MIDOSE-1310 file (N, C-alpha, C; in nm, 2 decimals, decimal comma, always signed):
residues 286
midv	-14,91/-2,36/-2,28/-15,02/-2,26/-2,29/-14,96/-2,13/-2,35; -15,05/-2,06/-2,42/-15,01/-1,93/-2,47/-15,12/-1,83/-2,47; -15,09/-1,71/-2,43/-15,20/-1,60/-2,43/-15,20/-1,53/-2,56; -15,30/-1,45/-2,58/-15,32/-1,38/-2,71/-15,21/-1,29/-2,74
aaan	-15,16/-1,21/-2,64/-15,05/-1,12/-2,67/-14,92/-1,19/-2,72; -14,88/-1,30/-2,65/-14,76/-1,37/-2,69/-14,78/-1,44/-2,83; -14,90/-1,49/-2,85/-14,93/-1,55/-2,98/-14,92/-1,45/-3,09; -14,97/-1,33/-3,07/-14,97/-1,22/-3,17/-14,83/-1,18/-3,20
allr	-14,74/-1,18/-3,10/-14,60/-1,14/-3,13/-14,53/-1,25/-3,21; -14,56/-1,38/-3,18/-14,50/-1,49/-3,26/-14,55/-1,48/-3,40; -14,68/-1,45/-3,42/-14,74/-1,45/-3,55/-14,68/-1,34/-3,63; -14,66/-1,22/-3,58/-14,61/-1,11/-3,65/-14,46/-1,14/-3,70
eals	-14,39/-1,21/-3,61/-14,25/-1,24/-3,65/-14,25/-1,35/-3,77; -14,35/-1,44/-3,76/-14,36/-1,55/-3,86/-14,40/-1,49/-3,99; -14,49/-1,40/-3,99/-14,54/-1,33/-4,12/-14,43/-1,26/-4,18; -14,34/-1,19/-4,10/-14,23/-1,12/-4,16/-14,13/-1,21/-4,22
vqgv	-14,10/-1,33/-4,16/-14,01/-1,43/-4,22/-14,07/-1,48/-4,35; -14,20/-1,50/-4,35/-14,27/-1,56/-4,47/-14,29/-1,45/-4,58; -14,27/-1,33/-4,55/-14,29/-1,22/-4,64/-14,43/-1,19/-4,67; -14,52/-1,22/-4,57/-14,66/-1,20/-4,59/-14,70/-1,07/-4,54
tsdp	-14,77/-0,99/-4,62/-14,82/-0,86/-4,58/-14,97/-0,88/-4,54; -14,99/-0,88/-4,41/-15,13/-0,91/-4,36/-15,14/-0,85/-4,22; -15,27/-0,83/-4,18/-15,29/-0,77/-4,05/-15,40/-0,86/-3,98; -15,36/-0,98/-3,94/-15,46/-1,07/-3,88/-15,50/-1,02/-3,74
rpld	-15,62/-1,05/-3,70/-15,67/-1,01/-3,57/-15,71/-1,14/-3,50; -15,70/-1,14/-3,36/-15,75/-1,25/-3,29/-15,90/-1,28/-3,30; -15,94/-1,40/-3,32/-16,08/-1,43/-3,32/-16,15/-1,41/-3,19; -16,07/-1,43/-3,08/-16,13/-1,41/-2,95/-16,02/-1,33/-2,87
pdrp	-16,03/-1,20/-2,87/-15,92/-1,12/-2,81/-15,92/-1,14/-2,65; -16,02/-1,18/-2,59/-16,03/-1,20/-2,45/-16,01/-1,34/-2,40; -15,97/-1,43/-2,50/-15,95/-1,57/-2,46/-15,84/-1,58/-2,36; -15,85/-1,66/-2,26/-15,74/-1,69/-2,16/-15,64/-1,77/-2,23
paqa	-15,52/-1,79/-2,16/-15,42/-1,87/-2,22/-15,47/-2,01/-2,25; -15,43/-2,06/-2,37/-15,48/-2,19/-2,42/-15,37/-2,26/-2,49; -15,40/-2,38/-2,54/-15,30/-2,46/-2,61/-15,26/-2,38/-2,74; -15,36/-2,31/-2,80/-15,34/-2,24/-2,92/-15,43/-2,12/-2,93
qlfs	-15,39/-2,02/-3,00/-15,48/-1,90/-3,02/-15,50/-1,89/-3,18; -15,62/-1,84/-3,21/-15,66/-1,83/-3,35/-15,66/-1,68/-3,40; -15,61/-1,65/-3,52/-15,61/-1,52/-3,58/-15,66/-1,53/-3,72; -15,71/-1,43/-3,77/-15,76/-1,43/-3,91/-15,75/-1,29/-3,97
dgrt	-15,72/-1,28/-4,10/-15,74/-1,16/-4,18/-15,85/-1,16/-4,27; -15,94/-1,26/-4,25/-16,06/-1,28/-4,34/-16,04/-1,38/-4,45; -15,92/-1,40/-4,49/-15,89/-1,49/-4,60/-15,81/-1,61/-4,54; -15,72/-1,58/-4,45/-15,63/-1,69/-4,39/-15,65/-1,70/-4,24
lykv	-15,65/-1,82/-4,20/-15,66/-1,85/-4,05/-15,53/-1,89/-4,00; -15,48/-1,83/-3,89/-15,35/-1,86/-3,83/-15,38/-1,93/-3,70; -15,32/-2,05/-3,68/-15,33/-2,11/-3,55/-15,19/-2,11/-3,49; -15,19/-2,04/-3,37/-15,06/-2,02/-3,31/-15,05/-2,10/-3,18
yapd	-14,96/-2,20/-3,18/-14,94/-2,28/-3,06/-14,82/-2,22/-2,98; -14,81/-2,26/-2,86/-14,70/-2,22/-2,77/-14,57/-2,27/-2,83; -14,46/-2,20/-2,80/-14,33/-2,24/-2,85/-14,29/-2,38/-2,82; -14,34/-2,43/-2,70/-14,30/-2,57/-2,66/-14,39/-2,68/-2,72
altr	-14,48/-2,64/-2,81/-14,57/-2,73/-2,87/-14,54/-2,76/-3,02; -14,42/-2,76/-3,05/-14,38/-2,78/-3,19/-14,42/-2,92/-3,24; -14,41/-3,02/-3,16/-14,45/-3,16/-3,19/-14,60/-3,16/-3,23; -14,68/-3,10/-3,14/-14,82/-3,10/-3,16/-14,86/-3,02/-3,29
ataq	-14,80/-2,91/-3,31/-14,83/-2,83/-3,43/-14,79/-2,90/-3,56; -14,67/-2,97/-3,55/-14,63/-3,05/-3,67/-14,72/-3,17/-3,70; -14,77/-3,23/-3,59/-14,86/-3,34/-3,60/-14,99/-3,29/-3,67; -15,04/-3,18/-3,63/-15,16/-3,13/-3,70/-15,14/-3,10/-3,84
akaq	-15,02/-3,03/-3,87/-14,99/-3,00/-4,01/-14,99/-3,12/-4,10; -14,92/-3,23/-4,05/-14,91/-3,35/-4,13/-15,04/-3,42/-4,15; -15,12/-3,43/-4,04/-15,24/-3,50/-4,04/-15,34/-3,42/-4,13; -15,35/-3,29/-4,12/-15,45/-3,22/-4,19/-15,41/-3,21/-4,34
anva	-15,28/-3,21/-4,37/-15,23/-3,21/-4,51/-15,27/-3,34/-4,58; -15,26/-3,45/-4,51/-15,30/-3,58/-4,56/-15,45/-3,58/-4,60; -15,53/-3,53/-4,50/-15,68/-3,53/-4,53/-15,72/-3,43/-4,63; -15,65/-3,32/-4,64/-15,68/-3,22/-4,74/-15,67/-3,26/-4,88
qsgl	-15,58/-3,36/-4,90/-15,57/-3,41/-5,04/-15,70/-3,48/-5,09; -15,78/-3,52/-5,00/-15,91/-3,58/-5,04/-16,02/-3,48/-5,05; -15,99/-3,35/-5,01/-16,10/-3,25/-5,02/-16,18/-3,25/-4,89; -16,14/-3,32/-4,79/-16,22/-3,32/-4,67/-16,18/-3,22/-4,56
appi	-16,07/-3,15/-4,58/-16,02/-3,06/-4,49/-15,95/-2,94/-4,56; -15,94/-2,83/-4,50/-15,86/-2,72/-4,57/-15,71/-2,75/-4,57; -15,64/-2,71/-4,68/-15,50/-2,73/-4,69/-15,42/-2,65/-4,59; -15,30/-2,69/-4,55/-15,21/-2,61/-4,48/-15,13/-2,53/-4,58
lfqq	-15,14/-2,40/-4,56/-15,07/-2,31/-4,66/-14,92/-2,30/-4,62; -14,89/-2,29/-4,50/-14,75/-2,30/-4,45/-14,75/-2,33/-4,30; -14,63/-2,38/-4,26/-14,60/-2,40/-4,12/-14,47/-2,32/-4,09; -14,48/-2,23/-4,00/-14,36/-2,16/-3,95/-14,34/-2,19/-3,80
ntil	-14,25/-2,28/-3,77/-14,24/-2,32/-3,63/-14,37/-2,37/-3,57; -14,43/-2,31/-3,48/-14,55/-2,35/-3,42/-14,67/-2,28/-3,47; -14,66/-2,22/-3,59/-14,77/-2,14/-3,64/-14,82/-2,21/-3,77; -14,95/-2,24/-3,78/-15,00/-2,30/-3,90/-15,09/-2,20/-3,97
amph	-15,08/-2,19/-4,10/-15,17/-2,10/-4,18/-15,25/-2,19/-4,27; -15,38/-2,16/-4,28/-15,48/-2,23/-4,36/-15,59/-2,14/-4,41; -15,66/-2,18/-4,51/-15,77/-2,09/-4,56/-15,87/-2,07/-4,44; -15,92/-1,95/-4,43/-16,03/-1,92/-4,33/-16,16/-1,97/-4,39
lggp	-16,22/-2,06/-4,32/-16,35/-2,11/-4,36/-16,46/-2,01/-4,31; -16,54/-1,97/-4,40/-16,64/-1,86/-4,37/-16,77/-1,91/-4,30; -16,79/-2,04/-4,32/-16,92/-2,10/-4,27/-16,92/-2,13/-4,12; -17,04/-2,16/-4,07/-17,05/-2,19/-3,93/-17,02/-2,34/-3,90
dlat	-16,98/-2,37/-3,78/-16,96/-2,51/-3,75/-17,09/-2,58/-3,73; -17,09/-2,72/-3,73/-17,21/-2,79/-3,73/-17,27/-2,78/-3,59; -17,19/-2,76/-3,48/-17,25/-2,75/-3,35/-17,34/-2,62/-3,34; -17,30/-2,51/-3,40/-17,38/-2,39/-3,40/-17,51/-2,42/-3,48
lwqk	-17,49/-2,48/-3,60/-17,61/-2,51/-3,68/-17,71/-2,61/-3,61; -17,65/-2,70/-3,53/-17,74/-2,80/-3,46/-17,81/-2,73/-3,35; -17,75/-2,63/-3,28/-17,82/-2,56/-3,18/-17,94/-2,48/-3,24; -17,93/-2,45/-3,37/-18,04/-2,38/-3,44/-18,14/-2,48/-3,50
adas	-18,12/-2,61/-3,47/-18,22/-2,71/-3,51/-18,21/-2,73/-3,66; -18,09/-2,72/-3,72/-18,07/-2,74/-3,86/-18,08/-2,89/-3,88; -18,18/-2,94/-3,95/-18,21/-3,08/-3,96/-18,11/-3,16/-4,04; -18,03/-3,09/-4,12/-17,94/-3,16/-4,21/-17,80/-3,19/-4,14
vave	-17,78/-3,15/-4,02/-17,65/-3,16/-3,95/-17,62/-3,31/-3,93; -17,71/-3,39/-3,89/-17,67/-3,53/-3,86/-17,63/-3,60/-3,98; -17,70/-3,58/-4,09/-17,66/-3,64/-4,22/-17,53/-3,59/-4,27; -17,51/-3,46/-4,26/-17,38/-3,41/-4,31/-17,26/-3,46/-4,22
agtw	-17,28/-3,47/-4,09/-17,17/-3,52/-4,00/-17,14/-3,67/-4,03; -17,25/-3,75/-4,05/-17,22/-3,89/-4,08/-17,16/-3,91/-4,21; -17,20/-3,84/-4,31/-17,15/-3,85/-4,44/-17,00/-3,81/-4,45; -16,97/-3,70/-4,38/-16,83/-3,66/-4,38/-16,74/-3,77/-4,31
lray	-16,79/-3,82/-4,19/-16,71/-3,91/-4,12/-16,69/-4,04/-4,20; -16,79/-4,09/-4,27/-16,78/-4,21/-4,35/-16,67/-4,19/-4,45; -16,66/-4,07/-4,52/-16,56/-4,04/-4,62/-16,42/-4,03/-4,56; -16,41/-3,97/-4,44/-16,29/-3,96/-4,37/-16,23/-4,10/-4,34
halt	-16,31/-4,18/-4,27/-16,26/-4,31/-4,23/-16,23/-4,40/-4,36; -16,30/-4,38/-4,47/-16,28/-4,46/-4,59/-16,13/-4,44/-4,64; -16,07/-4,33/-4,61/-15,93/-4,31/-4,66/-15,83/-4,41/-4,60; -15,86/-4,47/-4,49/-15,76/-4,56/-4,42/-15,83/-4,69/-4,37
lrrf	-15,96/-4,71/-4,40/-16,03/-4,82/-4,34/-15,98/-4,96/-4,38; -15,97/-5,05/-4,28/-15,94/-5,19/-4,31/-16,03/-5,27/-4,22; -16,05/-5,39/-4,27/-16,14/-5,49/-4,20/-16,05/-5,59/-4,12; -16,10/-5,63/-4,01/-16,02/-5,73/-3,93/-16,12/-5,80/-3,83
pfrp	-16,08/-5,91/-3,78/-16,16/-5,98/-3,67/-16,13/-5,91/-3,54; -16,24/-5,88/-3,47/-16,23/-5,80/-3,35/-16,16/-5,87/-3,24; -16,07/-5,79/-3,17/-16,00/-5,84/-3,05/-16,03/-5,75/-2,93; -16,11/-5,80/-2,84/-16,15/-5,72/-2,73/-16,06/-5,71/-2,61
aghv	-15,95/-5,78/-2,61/-15,86/-5,80/-2,50/-15,81/-5,66/-2,44; -15,77/-5,57/-2,54/-15,72/-5,44/-2,49/-15,83/-5,36/-2,42; -15,95/-5,37/-2,47/-16,06/-5,30/-2,40/-16,09/-5,35/-2,26; -16,08/-5,48/-2,25/-16,11/-5,55/-2,12/-16,00/-5,51/-2,02
kwla	-15,87/-5,50/-2,07/-15,76/-5,46/-1,98/-15,78/-5,31/-1,94; -15,83/-5,23/-2,03/-15,85/-5,09/-2,00/-15,96/-5,07/-1,89; -16,07/-5,15/-1,91/-16,17/-5,14/-1,80/-16,11/-5,19/-1,67; -16,03/-5,29/-1,67/-15,97/-5,33/-1,54/-15,88/-5,23/-1,48
rlld	-15,81/-5,15/-1,56/-15,72/-5,04/-1,51/-15,81/-4,93/-1,45; -15,92/-4,90/-1,52/-16,01/-4,80/-1,46/-16,06/-4,84/-1,32; -16,09/-4,96/-1,30/-16,14/-5,01/-1,17/-16,03/-5,01/-1,07; -15,91/-5,05/-1,11/-15,79/-5,05/-1,02/-15,76/-4,90/-0,98
qads	-15,77/-4,81/-1,07/-15,74/-4,67/-1,04/-15,85/-4,61/-0,95; -15,97/-4,66/-0,97/-16,08/-4,61/-0,87/-16,06/-4,67/-0,73; -16,02/-4,79/-0,73/-16,00/-4,86/-0,60/-15,88/-4,79/-0,52; -15,78/-4,75/-0,59/-15,66/-4,70/-0,53/-15,67/-4,55/-0,50
gerh	-15,78/-4,49/-0,55/-15,80/-4,35/-0,53/-15,73/-4,26/-0,63; -15,66/-4,32/-0,73/-15,59/-4,25/-0,83/-15,69/-4,17/-0,92; -15,81/-4,23/-0,94/-15,92/-4,18/-1,02/-16,05/-4,17/-0,94; -16,12/-4,06/-0,95/-16,25/-4,05/-0,89/-16,35/-4,07/-1,00
ipdq	-16,44/-4,17/-0,98/-16,54/-4,20/-1,07/-16,68/-4,18/-1,00; -16,76/-4,10/-1,05/-16,89/-4,08/-0,99/-16,97/-4,21/-0,97; -17,03/-4,23/-0,86/-17,11/-4,35/-0,83/-17,03/-4,47/-0,87; -16,92/-4,49/-0,80/-16,82/-4,59/-0,83/-16,88/-4,73/-0,83
aafr	-16,97/-4,76/-0,73/-17,02/-4,89/-0,72/-17,11/-4,93/-0,84; -17,19/-4,83/-0,89/-17,27/-4,85/-1,01/-17,18/-4,87/-1,13; -17,07/-4,79/-1,14/-16,97/-4,80/-1,25/-16,91/-4,94/-1,25; -16,87/-4,99/-1,14/-16,81/-5,13/-1,13/-16,91/-5,23/-1,18
qaan	-17,04/-5,22/-1,14/-17,14/-5,32/-1,18/-17,16/-5,31/-1,33; -17,16/-5,19/-1,39/-17,18/-5,18/-1,53/-17,06/-5,23/-1,61; -16,94/-5,20/-1,55/-16,82/-5,25/-1,62/-16,81/-5,40/-1,62; -16,84/-5,46/-1,51/-16,84/-5,61/-1,50/-16,94/-5,67/-1,60
rtre	-17,05/-5,61/-1,62/-17,14/-5,65/-1,72/-17,09/-5,63/-1,86; -17,02/-5,52/-1,89/-16,96/-5,50/-2,02/-16,85/-5,61/-2,05; -16,77/-5,64/-1,95/-16,67/-5,75/-1,97/-16,73/-5,88/-2,02; -16,86/-5,90/-1,97/-16,93/-6,03/-2,01/-16,96/-6,03/-2,16
yaea	-16,97/-5,91/-2,22/-17,00/-5,90/-2,36/-16,88/-5,92/-2,45; -16,76/-5,93/-2,40/-16,64/-5,93/-2,48/-16,63/-6,06/-2,56; -16,67/-6,17/-2,50/-16,66/-6,30/-2,57/-16,75/-6,31/-2,69; -16,87/-6,25/-2,68/-16,96/-6,25/-2,80/-16,90/-6,17/-2,91
arkq	-16,82/-6,07/-2,88/-16,77/-5,98/-2,98/-16,64/-6,03/-3,04; -16,57/-6,12/-2,97/-16,44/-6,17/-3,02/-16,44/-6,24/-3,15; -16,35/-6,19/-3,24/-16,34/-6,25/-3,38/-16,45/-6,22/-3,47; -16,54/-6,13/-3,42/-16,65/-6,09/-3,51/-16,60/-5,98/-3,61
katr	-16,68/-5,95/-3,71/-16,63/-5,85/-3,81/-16,62/-5,71/-3,75; -16,51/-5,65/-3,78/-16,49/-5,51/-3,73/-16,40/-5,44/-3,83; -16,37/-5,31/-3,79/-16,28/-5,23/-3,88/-16,19/-5,15/-3,79; -16,08/-5,10/-3,86/-15,98/-5,01/-3,80/-15,96/-4,90/-3,90
avth	-15,92/-4,78/-3,85/-15,89/-4,67/-3,94/-15,82/-4,56/-3,86; -15,75/-4,47/-3,93/-15,70/-4,35/-3,86/-15,82/-4,27/-3,82; -15,82/-4,23/-3,70/-15,94/-4,16/-3,64/-15,91/-4,02/-3,61; -16,01/-3,94/-3,59/-15,99/-3,80/-3,56/-15,95/-3,78/-3,41
rdmt	-16,02/-3,85/-3,32/-16,00/-3,85/-3,18/-16,04/-3,73/-3,10; -16,09/-3,63/-3,18/-16,16/-3,52/-3,12/-16,28/-3,48/-3,21; -16,36/-3,59/-3,24/-16,46/-3,57/-3,34/-16,59/-3,52/-3,28; -16,60/-3,39/-3,28/-16,72/-3,32/-3,23/-16,78/-3,24/-3,35
lsnl	-16,91/-3,20/-3,33/-16,97/-3,11/-3,43/-16,90/-2,98/-3,45; -16,84/-2,93/-3,35/-16,77/-2,80/-3,36/-16,64/-2,82/-3,44; -16,59/-2,94/-3,47/-16,48/-2,96/-3,56/-16,52/-2,99/-3,70; -16,64/-2,97/-3,73/-16,69/-2,98/-3,87/-16,75/-2,85/-3,91
vrde	-16,71/-2,79/-4,02/-16,75/-2,66/-4,06/-16,82/-2,67/-4,20; -16,93/-2,61/-4,21/-17,00/-2,60/-4,34/-16,94/-2,48/-4,42; -16,87/-2,51/-4,52/-16,81/-2,40/-4,60/-16,87/-2,40/-4,74; -16,96/-2,30/-4,76/-17,04/-2,29/-4,89/-17,12/-2,42/-4,91
trvl	-17,09/-2,50/-5,00/-17,17/-2,62/-5,03/-17,12/-2,75/-4,97; -17,01/-2,75/-4,89/-16,95/-2,87/-4,84/-16,92/-2,86/-4,70; -16,89/-2,97/-4,64/-16,84/-2,98/-4,50/-16,70/-3,02/-4,49; -16,62/-2,94/-4,41/-16,48/-2,97/-4,40/-16,45/-3,00/-4,25
gidf	-16,35/-3,08/-4,23/-16,31/-3,11/-4,09/-16,19/-3,02/-4,05; -16,17/-3,00/-3,92/-16,06/-2,92/-3,87/-16,00/-2,99/-3,75; -15,89/-2,93/-3,70/-15,82/-2,98/-3,58/-15,78/-3,12/-3,58; -15,71/-3,16/-3,69/-15,65/-3,29/-3,70/-15,52/-3,30/-3,63
enmr	-15,49/-3,40/-3,55/-15,36/-3,42/-3,49/-15,32/-3,57/-3,50; -15,42/-3,66/-3,49/-15,39/-3,80/-3,48/-15,36/-3,86/-3,62; -15,26/-3,95/-3,62/-15,23/-4,03/-3,74/-15,22/-4,18/-3,71; -15,28/-4,22/-3,60/-15,28/-4,36/-3,56/-15,41/-4,43/-3,58
edep	-15,41/-4,56/-3,60/-15,53/-4,63/-3,61/-15,60/-4,64/-3,47; -15,73/-4,65/-3,48/-15,81/-4,67/-3,36/-15,95/-4,73/-3,40; -16,04/-4,73/-3,31/-16,18/-4,78/-3,34/-16,25/-4,67/-3,41; -16,29/-4,68/-3,54/-16,37/-4,58/-3,61/-16,50/-4,54/-3,54
lrdl	-16,56/-4,64/-3,47/-16,69/-4,61/-3,41/-16,67/-4,52/-3,29; -16,55/-4,50/-3,24/-16,53/-4,40/-3,14/-16,56/-4,26/-3,19; -16,52/-4,23/-3,31/-16,55/-4,10/-3,37/-16,70/-4,08/-3,39; -16,77/-4,19/-3,43/-16,91/-4,19/-3,45/-16,98/-4,17/-3,31
ftla	-16,93/-4,23/-3,21/-16,99/-4,22/-3,08/-16,98/-4,07/-3,03; -16,87/-4,01/-3,04/-16,86/-3,87/-2,99/-16,94/-3,77/-3,07; -16,96/-3,80/-3,20/-17,06/-3,72/-3,27/-17,20/-3,74/-3,22; -17,23/-3,87/-3,19/-17,36/-3,90/-3,14/-17,39/-3,84/-3,00
ldia	-17,28/-3,83/-2,92/-17,29/-3,76/-2,79/-17,34/-3,61/-2,82; -17,27/-3,55/-2,91/-17,31/-3,41/-2,94/-17,45/-3,40/-2,99; -17,49/-3,49/-3,09/-17,62/-3,48/-3,14/-17,73/-3,50/-3,03; -17,70/-3,59/-2,94/-17,80/-3,63/-2,84/-17,81/-3,52/-2,73
tign	-17,70/-3,46/-2,69/-17,69/-3,37/-2,58/-17,71/-3,22/-2,61; -17,69/-3,19/-2,74/-17,71/-3,05/-2,79/-17,85/-3,03/-2,84; -17,90/-3,14/-2,91/-18,03/-3,12/-2,98/-18,12/-3,24/-2,97; -18,17/-3,29/-3,08/-18,28/-3,39/-3,09/-18,22/-3,53/-3,09
vssl	-18,25/-3,61/-2,99/-18,20/-3,75/-2,98/-18,25/-3,83/-3,10; -18,36/-3,80/-3,15/-18,42/-3,88/-3,26/-18,33/-3,87/-3,39; -18,25/-3,77/-3,40/-18,16/-3,76/-3,52/-18,04/-3,86/-3,52; -18,03/-3,93/-3,41/-17,92/-4,03/-3,40/-17,93/-4,13/-3,52
aslr	-18,06/-4,17/-3,55/-18,08/-4,26/-3,66/-18,03/-4,21/-3,79; -18,05/-4,08/-3,81/-18,00/-4,02/-3,94/-17,84/-4,02/-3,94; -17,78/-3,99/-3,83/-17,64/-4,00/-3,82/-17,58/-4,14/-3,85; -17,64/-4,23/-3,79/-17,60/-4,37/-3,81/-17,62/-4,42/-3,96
aaya	-17,74/-4,38/-4,02/-17,77/-4,41/-4,15/-17,67/-4,35/-4,25; -17,63/-4,22/-4,22/-17,54/-4,15/-4,31/-17,40/-4,21/-4,30; -17,36/-4,26/-4,18/-17,23/-4,32/-4,17/-17,23/-4,45/-4,24; -17,33/-4,53/-4,23/-17,36/-4,65/-4,32/-17,25/-4,75/-4,30
drht	-17,22/-4,79/-4,18/-17,13/-4,90/-4,15/-17,21/-5,03/-4,16; -17,19/-5,10/-4,27/-17,27/-5,23/-4,29/-17,18/-5,35/-4,26; -17,06/-5,33/-4,21/-16,97/-5,44/-4,20/-16,95/-5,48/-4,05; -16,94/-5,39/-3,96/-16,92/-5,42/-3,82/-17,03/-5,50/-3,76
appv	-17,00/-5,62/-3,70/-17,10/-5,70/-3,64/-17,17/-5,64/-3,52; -17,30/-5,66/-3,50/-17,37/-5,60/-3,39/-17,31/-5,63/-3,25; -17,26/-5,75/-3,22/-17,19/-5,77/-3,09/-17,07/-5,68/-3,07; -17,00/-5,65/-3,17/-16,89/-5,56/-3,16/-16,94/-5,42/-3,14
rlfl	-17,04/-5,38/-3,21/-17,09/-5,24/-3,19/-17,14/-5,22/-3,05; -17,21/-5,32/-2,99/-17,26/-5,31/-2,86/-17,15/-5,30/-2,75; -17,05/-5,39/-2,77/-16,94/-5,40/-2,68/-16,87/-5,26/-2,68; -16,83/-5,21/-2,80/-16,76/-5,09/-2,81/-16,85/-4,97/-2,76
qrcf	-16,97/-4,97/-2,79/-17,06/-4,86/-2,74/-17,06/-4,86/-2,58; -17,06/-4,97/-2,52/-17,05/-4,98/-2,38/-16,92/-4,93/-2,33; -16,81/-4,96/-2,39/-16,68/-4,91/-2,35/-16,67/-4,76/-2,37; -16,72/-4,71/-2,47/-16,72/-4,56/-2,49/-16,80/-4,49/-2,38
chwv	-16,91/-4,56/-2,34/-16,99/-4,50/-2,23/-16,91/-4,50/-2,10; -16,84/-4,60/-2,08/-16,75/-4,60/-1,96/-16,65/-4,49/-1,97; -16,60/-4,47/-2,09/-16,50/-4,36/-2,10/-16,56/-4,23/-2,06; -16,68/-4,20/-2,10/-16,75/-4,08/-2,06/-16,77/-4,07/-1,91
want	-16,81/-4,18/-1,86/-16,84/-4,19/-1,71/-16,72/-4,17/-1,63; -16,61/-4,24/-1,67/-16,49/-4,24/-1,59/-16,42/-4,10/-1,60; -16,44/-4,02/-1,70/-16,38/-3,89/-1,72/-16,47/-3,78/-1,68; -16,58/-3,81/-1,61/-16,67/-3,70/-1,56/-16,61/-3,65/-1,43
ptap	-16,59/-3,52/-1,42/-16,53/-3,47/-1,29/-16,62/-3,47/-1,18; -16,57/-3,44/-1,06/-16,65/-3,44/-0,94/-16,76/-3,34/-0,94; -16,73/-3,22/-1,00/-16,83/-3,11/-1,01/-16,85/-3,09/-1,16; -16,93/-3,17/-1,23/-16,94/-3,16/-1,37/-17,02/-3,03/-1,41
srrq	-16,99/-2,98/-1,53/-17,07/-2,88/-1,59/-17,20/-2,93/-1,64; -17,29/-2,85/-1,68/-17,42/-2,90/-1,74/-17,40/-2,99/-1,86; -17,31/-2,95/-1,94/-17,28/-3,03/-2,06/-17,23/-3,17/-2,02; -17,14/-3,17/-1,92/-17,08/-3,30/-1,88/-17,19/-3,38/-1,81
trrl	-17,28/-3,32/-1,74/-17,39/-3,39/-1,67/-17,48/-3,46/-1,78; -17,51/-3,38/-1,88/-17,59/-3,44/-1,99/-17,53/-3,55/-2,06; -17,40/-3,54/-2,08/-17,32/-3,65/-2,15/-17,32/-3,77/-2,06; -17,30/-3,75/-1,93/-17,30/-3,87/-1,83/-17,43/-3,93/-1,83
dfar	-17,54/-3,86/-1,82/-17,67/-3,91/-1,81/-17,70/-3,99/-1,94; -17,66/-3,94/-2,05/-17,68/-4,01/-2,18/-17,61/-4,14/-2,18; -17,48/-4,14/-2,14/-17,40/-4,26/-2,14/-17,46/-4,37/-2,04; -17,50/-4,32/-1,92/-17,55/-4,42/-1,83/-17,68/-4,48/-1,88
glld	-17,76/-4,39/-1,95/-17,88/-4,44/-2,01/-17,86/-4,55/-2,11; -17,76/-4,54/-2,19/-17,72/-4,64/-2,29/-17,67/-4,77/-2,22; -17,60/-4,75/-2,11/-17,55/-4,87/-2,04/-17,67/-4,95/-1,98; -17,77/-4,87/-1,93/-17,88/-4,94/-1,87/-17,97/-5,01/-1,97
sdvl	-17,98/-4,95/-2,09/-18,08/-5,00/-2,18/-18,02/-5,08/-2,29; -17,89/-5,07/-2,32/-17,83/-5,13/-2,44/-17,90/-5,10/-2,57; -17,96/-4,98/-2,58/-18,01/-4,94/-2,71/-17,89/-4,91/-2,80; -17,88/-4,97/-2,91/-17,77/-4,95/-3,00/-17,78/-4,83/-3,09
il	-17,69/-4,74/-3,07/-17,69/-4,62/-3,16/-17,58/-4,61/-3,26; -17,49/-4,71/-3,26/-17,38/-4,72/-3,35/-17,40/-4,81/-3,47
């Protein structure tokens, strides 16, 4: 963790080394210590990680540079130790626009995500074993007291039902891709006439529909649930078989449920209610 004052000192030193004449200001001067602090001079955005977060800073620099080549993310201008410099995007993020009922947000988010996954997408026959083992671990952790899961009995009942869906999904058509892993509307920014992604760190393959699900969570819990159809249509996954979609959707709902704290915020409560509703109804949103 790093506070604004410490981050500012590191940034000034880095700018001196780089020979950059600039006077960046913190975007949030009162922000408490965090994994990173943001500064800008209006043209360049500086993301300052704590000194012990070099691995994380380098991971973001590499991942974002790869995506930037396709025009889906801003380029990394330079990395100086744990400081990343990139163009400052002047537009609002899609979460802000969605709160203002901007009807184009769902389509923009789905379109960007489709293009991002297309960079690394591959097709394969689905293997549910890893997900089934993960569900079993969650239940074991709940039984041992290692993890608190709200309404644990209901969670177990829903998880047992989800495991029954695994066989129908096995060897069905599915995809893999390098995923964002923090795919929220706030990590998509409308810059002039295009949408760009930010905060990349992951470079490993995962379930692409996980990113779609987390966007759907934002769409449904920030604004109008009816726009989920627009998100799904814009993403346009015509390959993944319905049994795979449903099984994964249920697993993602369990992820939301199992990670809801004992005293959830309003946002976390809305997300949990949405996830439990999907588990009860099996309405497919992916």
